[in-house]
PQR file with spaces between the fields and no chain letter, atoms N, CA, C, O and H, PARSE charges and radii, in Angstrom:
ATOM       1  N    ALA     1      81.782  220.474  202.113 -0.4000 1.5000
ATOM       2  CA   ALA     1      82.939  220.055  202.519 -0.0000 2.0000
ATOM       3  C    ALA     1      82.541  218.622  202.612  0.5500 1.7000
ATOM       4  O    ALA     1      83.421  217.832  202.271 -0.5500 1.4000
ATOM       5  N    LYS     2      81.431  218.125  202.992 -0.4000 1.5000
ATOM       6  CA   LYS     2      81.111  216.657  202.996 -0.0000 2.0000
ATOM       7  C    LYS     2      81.033  216.027  201.617  0.5500 1.7000
ATOM       8  O    LYS     2      81.198  214.815  201.480 -0.5500 1.4000
ATOM       9  H    LYS     2      80.715  218.767  203.269  0.4000 1.0000
ATOM      10  N    VAL     3      80.825  216.701  200.764 -0.4000 1.5000
ATOM      11  CA   VAL     3      80.464  216.286  199.378 -0.0000 2.0000
ATOM      12  C    VAL     3      82.020  216.017  198.884  0.5500 1.7000
ATOM      13  O    VAL     3      82.291  214.925  198.385 -0.5500 1.4000
ATOM      14  H    VAL     3      80.690  217.686  200.876  0.4000 1.0000
ATOM      15  N    ALA     4      83.019  217.017  199.031 -0.4000 1.5000
ATOM      16  CA   ALA     4      84.321  216.866  198.826 -0.0000 2.0000
ATOM      17  C    ALA     4      84.921  215.589  199.170  0.5500 1.7000
ATOM      18  O    ALA     4      85.582  214.825  198.466 -0.5500 1.4000
ATOM      19  H    ALA     4      82.799  217.904  199.436  0.4000 1.0000
ATOM      20  N    ALA     5      84.489  215.483  200.652 -0.4000 1.5000
ATOM      21  CA   ALA     5      85.168  214.439  201.532 -0.0000 2.0000
ATOM      22  C    ALA     5      84.761  213.021  200.928  0.5500 1.7000
ATOM      23  O    ALA     5      85.488  212.027  200.926 -0.5500 1.4000
ATOM      24  H    ALA     5      83.953  216.104  201.224  0.4000 1.0000
ATOM      25  N    ALA     6      83.382  213.111  200.382 -0.4000 1.5000
ATOM      26  CA   ALA     6      82.873  211.833  200.052 -0.0000 2.0000
ATOM      27  C    ALA     6      83.550  211.456  198.541  0.5500 1.7000
ATOM      28  O    ALA     6      83.820  210.302  198.209 -0.5500 1.4000
ATOM      29  H    ALA     6      82.792  213.919  200.384  0.4000 1.0000
ATOM      30  N    GLY     7      83.747  212.524  197.781 -0.4000 1.5000
ATOM      31  CA   GLY     7      84.434  212.543  196.527 -0.0000 2.0000
ATOM      32  C    GLY     7      85.722  211.998  196.531  0.5500 1.7000
ATOM      33  O    GLY     7      86.138  211.230  195.663 -0.5500 1.4000
ATOM      34  H    GLY     7      83.528  213.462  198.051  0.4000 1.0000
ATOM      35  N    GLN     8      86.430  212.435  197.614 -0.4000 1.5000
ATOM      36  CA   GLN     8      87.741  212.075  197.718 -0.0000 2.0000
ATOM      37  C    GLN     8      87.927  210.593  198.218  0.5500 1.7000
ATOM      38  O    GLN     8      88.846  209.893  197.794 -0.5500 1.4000
ATOM      39  H    GLN     8      86.092  213.058  198.319  0.4000 1.0000
ATOM      40  N    GLU     9      87.074  210.185  199.073 -0.4000 1.5000
ATOM      41  CA   GLU     9      87.017  208.653  199.492 -0.0000 2.0000
ATOM      42  C    GLU     9      86.757  207.726  198.271  0.5500 1.7000
ATOM      43  O    GLU     9      87.366  206.706  197.946 -0.5500 1.4000
ATOM      44  H    GLU     9      86.327  210.754  199.417  0.4000 1.0000
ATOM      45  N    LEU    10      85.631  208.378  197.638 -0.4000 1.5000
ATOM      46  CA   LEU    10      85.239  207.453  196.217 -0.0000 2.0000
ATOM      47  C    LEU    10      86.643  207.544  195.363  0.5500 1.7000
ATOM      48  O    LEU    10      87.098  206.483  194.935 -0.5500 1.4000
ATOM      49  H    LEU    10      85.137  209.206  197.902  0.4000 1.0000
ATOM      50  N    THR    11      87.272  208.640  195.127 -0.4000 1.5000
ATOM      51  CA   THR    11      88.493  208.455  194.291 -0.0000 2.0000
ATOM      52  C    THR    11      89.557  207.612  194.926  0.5500 1.7000
ATOM      53  O    THR    11      90.267  206.856  194.262 -0.5500 1.4000
ATOM      54  H    THR    11      86.903  209.502  195.475  0.4000 1.0000
ATOM      55  N    ASP    12      89.642  207.739  196.062 -0.4000 1.5000
ATOM      56  CA   ASP    12      90.720  206.761  196.715 -0.0000 2.0000
ATOM      57  C    ASP    12      90.174  205.351  196.800  0.5500 1.7000
ATOM      58  O    ASP    12      91.006  204.445  196.836 -0.5500 1.4000
ATOM      59  H    ASP    12      89.066  208.353  196.601  0.4000 1.0000
ATOM      60  N    ALA    13      88.908  205.049  196.835 -0.4000 1.5000
ATOM      61  CA   ALA    13      88.431  203.530  196.704 -0.0000 2.0000
ATOM      62  C    ALA    13      88.859  203.207  195.512  0.5500 1.7000
ATOM      63  O    ALA    13      89.573  202.214  195.377 -0.5500 1.4000
ATOM      64  H    ALA    13      88.232  205.785  196.806  0.4000 1.0000
ATOM      65  N    ARG    14      88.470  204.046  194.363 -0.4000 1.5000
ATOM      66  CA   ARG    14      88.929  203.595  192.927 -0.0000 2.0000
ATOM      67  C    ARG    14      90.161  203.386  192.821  0.5500 1.7000
ATOM      68  O    ARG    14      90.537  202.378  192.223 -0.5500 1.4000
ATOM      69  H    ARG    14      87.889  204.853  194.473  0.4000 1.0000
ATOM      70  N    THR    15      90.964  204.170  193.303 -0.4000 1.5000
ATOM      71  CA   THR    15      92.557  203.989  193.034 -0.0000 2.0000
ATOM      72  C    THR    15      93.114  202.781  193.779  0.5500 1.7000
ATOM      73  O    THR    15      93.969  202.082  193.234 -0.5500 1.4000
ATOM      74  H    THR    15      90.658  204.989  193.789  0.4000 1.0000
ATOM      75  N    GLU    16      92.675  202.513  194.975 -0.4000 1.5000
ATOM      76  CA   GLU    16      92.808  201.331  195.594 -0.0000 2.0000
ATOM      77  C    GLU    16      92.231  200.167  194.840  0.5500 1.7000
ATOM      78  O    GLU    16      93.000  199.209  194.762 -0.5500 1.4000
ATOM      79  H    GLU    16      91.980  203.080  195.418  0.4000 1.0000
ATOM      80  N    GLY    17      91.119  200.030  194.296 -0.4000 1.5000
ATOM      81  CA   GLY    17      90.670  198.984  193.612 -0.0000 2.0000
ATOM      82  C    GLY    17      91.325  198.856  192.453  0.5500 1.7000
ATOM      83  O    GLY    17      91.410  197.693  192.059 -0.5500 1.4000
ATOM      84  H    GLY    17      90.494  200.808  194.359  0.4000 1.0000
ATOM      85  N    GLU    18      91.855  199.743  191.728 -0.4000 1.5000
ATOM      86  CA   GLU    18      92.568  199.611  190.477 -0.0000 2.0000
ATOM      87  C    GLU    18      94.093  198.853  190.747  0.5500 1.7000
ATOM      88  O    GLU    18      94.634  197.988  190.057 -0.5500 1.4000
ATOM      89  H    GLU    18      91.785  200.688  192.048  0.4000 1.0000
ATOM      90  N    LEU    19      94.501  199.404  191.815 -0.4000 1.5000
ATOM      91  CA   LEU    19      95.769  198.900  192.434 -0.0000 2.0000
ATOM      92  C    LEU    19      95.721  197.434  192.789  0.5500 1.7000
ATOM      93  O    LEU    19      96.655  196.688  192.494 -0.5500 1.4000
ATOM      94  H    LEU    19      94.062  200.106  192.375  0.4000 1.0000
ATOM      95  N    ILE    20      94.674  197.028  193.401 -0.4000 1.5000
ATOM      96  CA   ILE    20      94.204  195.621  193.687 -0.0000 2.0000
ATOM      97  C    ILE    20      94.076  194.704  192.508  0.5500 1.7000
ATOM      98  O    ILE    20      94.615  193.597  192.484 -0.5500 1.4000
ATOM      99  H    ILE    20      93.916  197.635  193.641  0.4000 1.0000
ATOM     100  N    ARG    21      93.356  195.186  191.539 -0.4000 1.5000
ATOM     101  CA   ARG    21      93.203  194.557  190.360 -0.0000 2.0000
ATOM     102  C    ARG    21      94.429  194.305  189.634  0.5500 1.7000
ATOM     103  O    ARG    21      94.737  193.190  189.215 -0.5500 1.4000
ATOM     104  H    ARG    21      92.918  196.085  191.559  0.4000 1.0000
ATOM     105  N    ARG    22      95.273  195.570  189.457 -0.4000 1.5000
ATOM     106  CA   ARG    22      96.563  195.385  188.812 -0.0000 2.0000
ATOM     107  C    ARG    22      97.571  194.127  189.422  0.5500 1.7000
ATOM     108  O    ARG    22      98.144  193.289  188.726 -0.5500 1.4000
ATOM     109  H    ARG    22      95.023  196.477  189.798  0.4000 1.0000
ATOM     110  N    GLU    23      97.617  194.229  190.797 -0.4000 1.5000
ATOM     111  CA   GLU    23      98.311  193.422  191.504 -0.0000 2.0000
ATOM     112  C    GLU    23      97.709  191.984  191.338  0.5500 1.7000
ATOM     113  O    GLU    23      98.523  191.062  191.394 -0.5500 1.4000
ATOM     114  H    GLU    23      97.151  194.911  191.362  0.4000 1.0000
ATOM     115  N    ALA    24      96.561  191.713  191.165 -0.4000 1.5000
ATOM     116  CA   ALA    24      96.014  190.492  190.809 -0.0000 2.0000
ATOM     117  C    ALA    24      96.322  190.006  189.642  0.5500 1.7000
ATOM     118  O    ALA    24      96.748  188.859  189.511 -0.5500 1.4000
ATOM     119  H    ALA    24      95.899  192.461  191.120  0.4000 1.0000
ATOM     120  N    ALA    25      96.132  190.863  188.615 -0.4000 1.5000
ATOM     121  CA   ALA    25      96.818  190.430  187.315 -0.0000 2.0000
ATOM     122  C    ALA    25      98.098  189.920  187.089  0.5500 1.7000
ATOM     123  O    ALA    25      98.369  188.956  186.373 -0.5500 1.4000
ATOM     124  H    ALA    25      95.786  191.795  188.721  0.4000 1.0000
ATOM     125  N    GLU    26      98.985  190.706  187.824 -0.4000 1.5000
ATOM     126  CA   GLU    26     100.496  190.570  188.025 -0.0000 2.0000
ATOM     127  C    GLU    26     100.763  189.158  188.606  0.5500 1.7000
ATOM     128  O    GLU    26     101.649  188.409  188.193 -0.5500 1.4000
ATOM     129  H    GLU    26      98.765  191.489  188.406  0.4000 1.0000
ATOM     130  N    GLU    27      99.841  188.859  189.676 -0.4000 1.5000
ATOM     131  CA   GLU    27     100.049  187.702  190.481 -0.0000 2.0000
ATOM     132  C    GLU    27      99.488  186.491  189.542  0.5500 1.7000
ATOM     133  O    GLU    27     100.151  185.456  189.606 -0.5500 1.4000
ATOM     134  H    GLU    27      99.121  189.467  190.011  0.4000 1.0000
ATOM     135  N    THR    28      98.480  186.486  188.776 -0.4000 1.5000
ATOM     136  CA   THR    28      97.840  185.734  187.796 -0.0000 2.0000
ATOM     137  C    THR    28      98.993  185.393  186.760  0.5500 1.7000
ATOM     138  O    THR    28      99.130  184.215  186.429 -0.5500 1.4000
ATOM     139  H    THR    28      97.942  187.327  188.724  0.4000 1.0000
ATOM     140  N    GLU    29      99.753  186.280  186.280 -0.4000 1.5000
ATOM     141  CA   GLU    29     100.718  186.172  185.056 -0.0000 2.0000
ATOM     142  C    GLU    29     101.869  185.625  185.526  0.5500 1.7000
ATOM     143  O    GLU    29     102.566  184.893  184.824 -0.5500 1.4000
ATOM     144  H    GLU    29      99.641  187.237  186.550  0.4000 1.0000
ATOM     145  N    ARG    30     102.204  185.985  186.939 -0.4000 1.5000
ATOM     146  CA   ARG    30     103.478  185.209  187.395 -0.0000 2.0000
ATOM     147  C    ARG    30     103.097  183.882  187.874  0.5500 1.7000
ATOM     148  O    ARG    30     104.017  183.073  187.993 -0.5500 1.4000
ATOM     149  H    ARG    30     101.637  186.580  187.509  0.4000 1.0000
ATOM     150  N    GLN    31     101.826  183.479  188.192 -0.4000 1.5000
ATOM     151  CA   GLN    31     101.516  181.860  188.556 -0.0000 2.0000
ATOM     152  C    GLN    31     101.511  181.197  186.986  0.5500 1.7000
ATOM     153  O    GLN    31     102.066  180.121  186.763 -0.5500 1.4000
ATOM     154  H    GLN    31     101.079  184.136  188.096  0.4000 1.0000
ATOM     155  N    ARG    32     100.877  181.906  186.024 -0.4000 1.5000
ATOM     156  CA   ARG    32     100.715  181.242  184.684 -0.0000 2.0000
ATOM     157  C    ARG    32     102.326  180.996  184.258  0.5500 1.7000
ATOM     158  O    ARG    32     102.594  179.920  183.723 -0.5500 1.4000
ATOM     159  H    ARG    32     100.426  182.780  186.205  0.4000 1.0000
ATOM     160  N    THR    33     103.243  181.826  184.451 -0.4000 1.5000
ATOM     161  CA   THR    33     104.619  181.896  184.025 -0.0000 2.0000
ATOM     162  C    THR    33     105.294  180.593  184.740  0.5500 1.7000
ATOM     163  O    THR    33     105.911  179.763  184.073 -0.5500 1.4000
ATOM     164  H    THR    33     103.026  182.700  184.886  0.4000 1.0000
ATOM     165  N    GLU    34     105.161  180.506  185.870 -0.4000 1.5000
ATOM     166  CA   GLU    34     105.602  179.512  186.948 -0.0000 2.0000
ATOM     167  C    GLU    34     105.288  178.203  186.473  0.5500 1.7000
ATOM     168  O    GLU    34     106.090  177.284  186.310 -0.5500 1.4000
ATOM     169  H    GLU    34     104.660  181.181  186.412  0.4000 1.0000
ATOM     170  N    ALA    35     103.776  178.189  186.215 -0.4000 1.5000
ATOM     171  CA   ALA    35     103.079  176.744  185.655 -0.0000 2.0000
ATOM     172  C    ALA    35     103.581  176.352  184.414  0.5500 1.7000
ATOM     173  O    ALA    35     103.681  175.151  184.162 -0.5500 1.4000
ATOM     174  H    ALA    35     103.125  178.936  186.347  0.4000 1.0000
ATOM     175  N    ALA    36     103.973  177.367  183.449 -0.4000 1.5000
ATOM     176  CA   ALA    36     104.544  176.863  182.256 -0.0000 2.0000
ATOM     177  C    ALA    36     106.007  176.584  182.479  0.5500 1.7000
ATOM     178  O    ALA    36     106.480  175.780  181.675 -0.5500 1.4000
ATOM     179  H    ALA    36     103.891  178.342  183.654  0.4000 1.0000
ATOM     180  N    GLU    37     106.679  176.973  183.218 -0.4000 1.5000
ATOM     181  CA   GLU    37     107.998  176.582  183.500 -0.0000 2.0000
ATOM     182  C    GLU    37     108.049  174.908  183.930  0.5500 1.7000
ATOM     183  O    GLU    37     108.720  174.021  183.403 -0.5500 1.4000
ATOM     184  H    GLU    37     106.295  177.625  183.871  0.4000 1.0000
ATOM     185  N    ARG    38     107.200  174.828  184.948 -0.4000 1.5000
ATOM     186  CA   ARG    38     107.089  173.495  185.587 -0.0000 2.0000
ATOM     187  C    ARG    38     106.733  172.481  184.534  0.5500 1.7000
ATOM     188  O    ARG    38     107.348  171.417  184.480 -0.5500 1.4000
ATOM     189  H    ARG    38     106.655  175.549  185.376  0.4000 1.0000
ATOM     190  N    ILE    39     105.757  172.773  183.693 -0.4000 1.5000
ATOM     191  CA   ILE    39     105.190  172.006  182.681 -0.0000 2.0000
ATOM     192  C    ILE    39     106.307  171.684  181.629  0.5500 1.7000
ATOM     193  O    ILE    39     106.402  170.563  181.130 -0.5500 1.4000
ATOM     194  H    ILE    39     105.257  173.638  183.737  0.4000 1.0000
ATOM     195  N    ARG    40     107.141  172.713  181.319 -0.4000 1.5000
ATOM     196  CA   ARG    40     108.360  172.286  180.582 -0.0000 2.0000
ATOM     197  C    ARG    40     109.316  171.524  180.949  0.5500 1.7000
ATOM     198  O    ARG    40     109.944  170.740  180.237 -0.5500 1.4000
ATOM     199  H    ARG    40     107.063  173.624  181.725  0.4000 1.0000
ATOM     200  N    THR    41     109.486  171.793  182.381 -0.4000 1.5000
ATOM     201  CA   THR    41     110.487  170.805  183.214 -0.0000 2.0000
ATOM     202  C    THR    41     110.090  169.291  183.210  0.5500 1.7000
ATOM     203  O    THR    41     110.822  168.320  183.015 -0.5500 1.4000
ATOM     204  H    THR    41     108.976  172.430  182.959  0.4000 1.0000
ATOM     205  N    LEU    42     108.621  169.335  183.500 -0.4000 1.5000
ATOM     206  CA   LEU    42     108.154  167.834  183.547 -0.0000 2.0000
ATOM     207  C    LEU    42     108.168  167.052  182.045  0.5500 1.7000
ATOM     208  O    LEU    42     108.419  165.876  181.782 -0.5500 1.4000
ATOM     209  H    LEU    42     108.027  170.124  183.659  0.4000 1.0000
ATOM     210  N    GLN    43     107.832  168.076  181.254 -0.4000 1.5000
ATOM     211  CA   GLN    43     107.929  167.533  179.770 -0.0000 2.0000
ATOM     212  C    GLN    43     109.574  166.999  179.441  0.5500 1.7000
ATOM     213  O    GLN    43     109.820  165.916  178.910 -0.5500 1.4000
ATOM     214  H    GLN    43     107.628  169.031  181.468  0.4000 1.0000
ATOM     215  N    GLU    44     110.387  167.773  179.777 -0.4000 1.5000
ATOM     216  CA   GLU    44     111.685  167.396  179.538 -0.0000 2.0000
ATOM     217  C    GLU    44     112.037  166.235  180.378  0.5500 1.7000
ATOM     218  O    GLU    44     112.574  165.296  179.790 -0.5500 1.4000
ATOM     219  H    GLU    44     110.187  168.653  180.208  0.4000 1.0000
ATOM     220  N    GLN    45     111.836  166.133  181.612 -0.4000 1.5000
ATOM     221  CA   GLN    45     112.068  164.896  182.413 -0.0000 2.0000
ATOM     222  C    GLN    45     111.489  163.686  181.974  0.5500 1.7000
ATOM     223  O    GLN    45     112.062  162.600  182.058 -0.5500 1.4000
ATOM     224  H    GLN    45     111.400  166.896  182.089  0.4000 1.0000
ATOM     225  N    ALA    46     110.270  163.872  181.468 -0.4000 1.5000
ATOM     226  CA   ALA    46     109.419  162.783  180.858 -0.0000 2.0000
ATOM     227  C    ALA    46     110.331  162.221  179.602  0.5500 1.7000
ATOM     228  O    ALA    46     110.728  161.067  179.444 -0.5500 1.4000
ATOM     229  H    ALA    46     109.804  164.755  181.399  0.4000 1.0000
ATOM     230  N    GLU    47     110.530  163.272  178.826 -0.4000 1.5000
ATOM     231  CA   GLU    47     111.201  162.876  177.564 -0.0000 2.0000
ATOM     232  C    GLU    47     112.732  162.259  177.718  0.5500 1.7000
ATOM     233  O    GLU    47     113.233  161.502  176.886 -0.5500 1.4000
ATOM     234  H    GLU    47     110.208  164.210  178.955  0.4000 1.0000
ATOM     235  N    GLN    48     113.299  162.653  178.765 -0.4000 1.5000
ATOM     236  CA   GLN    48     114.724  161.866  179.278 -0.0000 2.0000
ATOM     237  C    GLN    48     114.400  160.325  179.788  0.5500 1.7000
ATOM     238  O    GLN    48     115.036  159.300  179.544 -0.5500 1.4000
ATOM     239  H    GLN    48     112.892  163.267  179.441  0.4000 1.0000
ATOM     240  N    GLU    49     113.240  160.496  180.551 -0.4000 1.5000
ATOM     241  CA   GLU    49     113.102  159.168  181.032 -0.0000 2.0000
ATOM     242  C    GLU    49     112.689  158.225  179.859  0.5500 1.7000
ATOM     243  O    GLU    49     113.050  157.049  179.847 -0.5500 1.4000
ATOM     244  H    GLU    49     112.723  161.329  180.750  0.4000 1.0000
ATOM     245  N    ALA    50     111.947  158.756  178.907 -0.4000 1.5000
ATOM     246  CA   ALA    50     111.398  157.954  177.906 -0.0000 2.0000
ATOM     247  C    ALA    50     112.611  157.424  177.010  0.5500 1.7000
ATOM     248  O    ALA    50     112.631  156.299  176.510 -0.5500 1.4000
ATOM     249  H    ALA    50     111.654  159.712  178.918  0.4000 1.0000
ATOM     250  N    GLU    51     113.538  158.303  176.883 -0.4000 1.5000
ATOM     251  CA   GLU    51     114.815  157.819  176.068 -0.0000 2.0000
ATOM     252  C    GLU    51     115.640  157.175  176.888  0.5500 1.7000
ATOM     253  O    GLU    51     116.488  156.487  176.319 -0.5500 1.4000
ATOM     254  H    GLU    51     113.522  159.216  177.290  0.4000 1.0000
ATOM     255  N    ARG    52     115.653  157.188  178.131 -0.4000 1.5000
ATOM     256  CA   ARG    52     116.543  156.022  179.006 -0.0000 2.0000
ATOM     257  C    ARG    52     115.658  154.725  178.953  0.5500 1.7000
ATOM     258  O    ARG    52     116.264  153.659  179.068 -0.5500 1.4000
ATOM     259  H    ARG    52     114.964  157.747  178.593  0.4000 1.0000
ATOM     260  N    LEU    53     114.462  154.696  178.812 -0.4000 1.5000
ATOM     261  CA   LEU    53     113.688  153.500  178.717 -0.0000 2.0000
ATOM     262  C    LEU    53     113.952  152.912  177.299  0.5500 1.7000
ATOM     263  O    LEU    53     114.274  151.734  177.144 -0.5500 1.4000
ATOM     264  H    LEU    53     113.971  155.562  178.719  0.4000 1.0000
ATOM     265  N    ARG    54     113.827  153.628  176.465 -0.4000 1.5000
ATOM     266  CA   ARG    54     114.142  153.002  175.058 -0.0000 2.0000
ATOM     267  C    ARG    54     115.495  152.547  174.647  0.5500 1.7000
ATOM     268  O    ARG    54     115.751  151.694  173.797 -0.5500 1.4000
ATOM     269  H    ARG    54     113.566  154.585  176.591  0.4000 1.0000
ATOM     270  N    ALA    55     116.460  153.350  175.489 -0.4000 1.5000
ATOM     271  CA   ALA    55     117.976  152.711  175.225 -0.0000 2.0000
ATOM     272  C    ALA    55     117.929  151.491  176.184  0.5500 1.7000
ATOM     273  O    ALA    55     118.508  150.488  175.767 -0.5500 1.4000
ATOM     274  H    ALA    55     116.252  154.043  176.179  0.4000 1.0000
ATOM     275  N    GLU    56     117.368  151.417  177.334 -0.4000 1.5000
ATOM     276  CA   GLU    56     117.340  150.230  178.092 -0.0000 2.0000
ATOM     277  C    GLU    56     116.584  148.980  177.647  0.5500 1.7000
ATOM     278  O    GLU    56     116.908  147.890  178.117 -0.5500 1.4000
ATOM     279  H    GLU    56     116.898  152.232  177.673  0.4000 1.0000
ATOM     280  N    ALA    57     115.595  149.087  176.765 -0.4000 1.5000
ATOM     281  CA   ALA    57     114.892  148.263  176.108 -0.0000 2.0000
ATOM     282  C    ALA    57     115.715  147.698  174.875  0.5500 1.7000
ATOM     283  O    ALA    57     115.751  146.482  174.692 -0.5500 1.4000
ATOM     284  H    ALA    57     115.331  149.972  176.382  0.4000 1.0000
ATOM     285  N    ALA    58     116.379  148.578  174.027 -0.4000 1.5000
ATOM     286  CA   ALA    58     117.181  148.325  173.048 -0.0000 2.0000
ATOM     287  C    ALA    58     118.261  147.380  173.668  0.5500 1.7000
ATOM     288  O    ALA    58     118.336  146.250  173.184 -0.5500 1.4000
ATOM     289  H    ALA    58     116.350  149.566  174.176  0.4000 1.0000
ATOM     290  N    SER    59     118.992  147.674  174.549 -0.4000 1.5000
ATOM     291  CA   SER    59     119.976  146.754  175.228 -0.0000 2.0000
ATOM     292  C    SER    59     119.421  145.634  175.534  0.5500 1.7000
ATOM     293  O    SER    59     119.964  144.623  175.089 -0.5500 1.4000
ATOM     294  H    SER    59     118.931  148.591  174.942  0.4000 1.0000
ATOM     295  N    ASP    60     118.245  145.491  176.337 -0.4000 1.5000
ATOM     296  CA   ASP    60     117.862  144.229  176.503 -0.0000 2.0000
ATOM     297  C    ASP    60     117.505  143.384  175.526  0.5500 1.7000
ATOM     298  O    ASP    60     117.674  142.170  175.641 -0.5500 1.4000
ATOM     299  H    ASP    60     117.804  146.312  176.698  0.4000 1.0000
ATOM     300  N    ALA    61     116.973  143.944  174.461 -0.4000 1.5000
ATOM     301  CA   ALA    61     116.760  143.325  173.119 -0.0000 2.0000
ATOM     302  C    ALA    61     117.989  142.723  172.502  0.5500 1.7000
ATOM     303  O    ALA    61     117.923  141.567  172.084 -0.5500 1.4000
ATOM     304  H    ALA    61     116.836  144.930  174.367  0.4000 1.0000
ATOM     305  N    SER    62     119.105  143.408  172.411 -0.4000 1.5000
ATOM     306  CA   SER    62     120.281  143.092  171.865 -0.0000 2.0000
ATOM     307  C    SER    62     120.606  141.971  172.700  0.5500 1.7000
ATOM     308  O    SER    62     120.780  140.901  172.117 -0.5500 1.4000
ATOM     309  H    SER    62     119.159  144.346  172.751  0.4000 1.0000
ATOM     310  N    ALA    63     120.734  142.004  174.061 -0.4000 1.5000
ATOM     311  CA   ALA    63     121.366  140.904  174.927 -0.0000 2.0000
ATOM     312  C    ALA    63     120.358  139.634  174.585  0.5500 1.7000
ATOM     313  O    ALA    63     120.903  138.584  174.247 -0.5500 1.4000
ATOM     314  H    ALA    63     120.593  142.873  174.534  0.4000 1.0000
ATOM     315  N    THR    64     119.148  139.675  174.645 -0.4000 1.5000
ATOM     316  CA   THR    64     118.349  138.489  174.263 -0.0000 2.0000
ATOM     317  C    THR    64     118.599  137.971  172.929  0.5500 1.7000
ATOM     318  O    THR    64     118.609  136.759  172.713 -0.5500 1.4000
ATOM     319  H    THR    64     118.705  140.529  174.920  0.4000 1.0000
ATOM     320  N    ARG    65     118.766  138.687  172.188 -0.4000 1.5000
ATOM     321  CA   ARG    65     119.281  138.175  170.713 -0.0000 2.0000
ATOM     322  C    ARG    65     120.346  137.437  170.549  0.5500 1.7000
ATOM     323  O    ARG    65     120.498  136.453  169.826 -0.5500 1.4000
ATOM     324  H    ARG    65     118.757  139.672  172.364  0.4000 1.0000
ATOM     325  N    THR    66     121.229  138.068  171.403 -0.4000 1.5000
ATOM     326  CA   THR    66     122.873  137.456  171.443 -0.0000 2.0000
ATOM     327  C    THR    66     122.654  136.099  172.260  0.5500 1.7000
ATOM     328  O    THR    66     123.170  135.041  171.903 -0.5500 1.4000
ATOM     329  H    THR    66     121.106  138.867  171.991  0.4000 1.0000
ATOM     330  N    GLU    67     121.866  136.223  173.357 -0.4000 1.5000
ATOM     331  CA   GLU    67     121.660  134.928  173.933 -0.0000 2.0000
ATOM     332  C    GLU    67     120.824  133.896  173.077  0.5500 1.7000
ATOM     333  O    GLU    67     121.168  132.714  173.097 -0.5500 1.4000
ATOM     334  H    GLU    67     121.447  137.084  173.647  0.4000 1.0000
ATOM     335  N    ALA    68     119.926  134.230  172.456 -0.4000 1.5000
ATOM     336  CA   ALA    68     119.161  133.283  171.370 -0.0000 2.0000
ATOM     337  C    ALA    68     120.042  132.648  170.304  0.5500 1.7000
ATOM     338  O    ALA    68     119.820  131.526  169.850 -0.5500 1.4000
ATOM     339  H    ALA    68     119.647  135.190  172.440  0.4000 1.0000
ATOM     340  N    GLU    69     121.162  133.508  169.891 -0.4000 1.5000
ATOM     341  CA   GLU    69     122.059  133.190  168.814 -0.0000 2.0000
ATOM     342  C    GLU    69     122.916  132.109  169.308  0.5500 1.7000
ATOM     343  O    GLU    69     123.159  131.056  168.718 -0.5500 1.4000
ATOM     344  H    GLU    69     121.342  134.420  170.260  0.4000 1.0000
ATOM     345  N    THR    70     123.369  132.504  170.516 -0.4000 1.5000
ATOM     346  CA   THR    70     124.295  131.668  171.187 -0.0000 2.0000
ATOM     347  C    THR    70     123.705  130.279  171.524  0.5500 1.7000
ATOM     348  O    THR    70     124.381  129.255  171.426 -0.5500 1.4000
ATOM     349  H    THR    70     123.171  133.359  170.995  0.4000 1.0000
ATOM     350  N    ALA    71     122.221  130.290  171.983 -0.4000 1.5000
ATOM     351  CA   ALA    71     121.608  128.899  172.305 -0.0000 2.0000
ATOM     352  C    ALA    71     121.577  128.241  170.940  0.5500 1.7000
ATOM     353  O    ALA    71     122.109  127.132  170.868 -0.5500 1.4000
ATOM     354  H    ALA    71     121.672  131.122  172.062  0.4000 1.0000
ATOM     355  N    ALA    72     121.053  128.740  169.882 -0.4000 1.5000
ATOM     356  CA   ALA    72     120.761  128.248  168.651 -0.0000 2.0000
ATOM     357  C    ALA    72     122.298  127.737  168.052  0.5500 1.7000
ATOM     358  O    ALA    72     122.405  126.747  167.327 -0.5500 1.4000
ATOM     359  H    ALA    72     120.622  129.640  169.941  0.4000 1.0000
ATOM     360  N    GLY    73     123.294  128.458  168.419 -0.4000 1.5000
ATOM     361  CA   GLY    73     124.583  127.786  167.860 -0.0000 2.0000
ATOM     362  C    GLY    73     124.979  126.593  168.656  0.5500 1.7000
ATOM     363  O    GLY    73     125.699  125.736  168.144 -0.5500 1.4000
ATOM     364  H    GLY    73     123.207  129.262  169.008  0.4000 1.0000
ATOM     365  N    ARG    74     124.541  126.486  169.902 -0.4000 1.5000
ATOM     366  CA   ARG    74     124.847  125.232  170.588 -0.0000 2.0000
ATOM     367  C    ARG    74     123.840  124.168  170.218  0.5500 1.7000
ATOM     368  O    ARG    74     124.221  123.006  170.359 -0.5500 1.4000
ATOM     369  H    ARG    74     123.956  127.182  170.318  0.4000 1.0000
ATOM     370  N    LEU    75     122.713  124.360  169.802 -0.4000 1.5000
ATOM     371  CA   LEU    75     121.720  123.411  169.264 -0.0000 2.0000
ATOM     372  C    LEU    75     122.218  122.704  168.022  0.5500 1.7000
ATOM     373  O    LEU    75     122.046  121.517  167.744 -0.5500 1.4000
ATOM     374  H    LEU    75     122.403  125.304  169.687  0.4000 1.0000
ATOM     375  N    ARG    76     122.949  123.743  167.225 -0.4000 1.5000
ATOM     376  CA   ARG    76     123.419  123.134  165.925 -0.0000 2.0000
ATOM     377  C    ARG    76     124.602  122.153  166.094  0.5500 1.7000
ATOM     378  O    ARG    76     124.767  121.208  165.323 -0.5500 1.4000
ATOM     379  H    ARG    76     123.089  124.707  167.450  0.4000 1.0000
ATOM     380  N    THR    77     125.412  122.418  167.129 -0.4000 1.5000
ATOM     381  CA   THR    77     126.477  121.524  167.328 -0.0000 2.0000
ATOM     382  C    THR    77     126.188  120.188  167.827  0.5500 1.7000
ATOM     383  O    THR    77     127.104  119.385  168.010 -0.5500 1.4000
ATOM     384  H    THR    77     125.278  123.186  167.755  0.4000 1.0000
C-alpha cells in the first residue's frame, strides 16, 4: 500500500510538474507575442515621427529658399 501511495504521489508530482512547465511555456509565448506587438507599435510610431520630421524639414527648406529668393530679388533692384 505504501509503495502504491508513493507511486501515486510520484505520478501526481510528475503531472503537476508537466502542467507547470506547460503553463510556463504558454506564459513565455504570451510575453513574446506582447513584446513583438509593442516593438511593431514602436516601429510604426518611429516611422510616423520620421515622416513628420521629413515633411517639416522639407517645408522649412522651401520657406528658406523662398526667403532667399526674395532677398536676392531685392538686392538686384
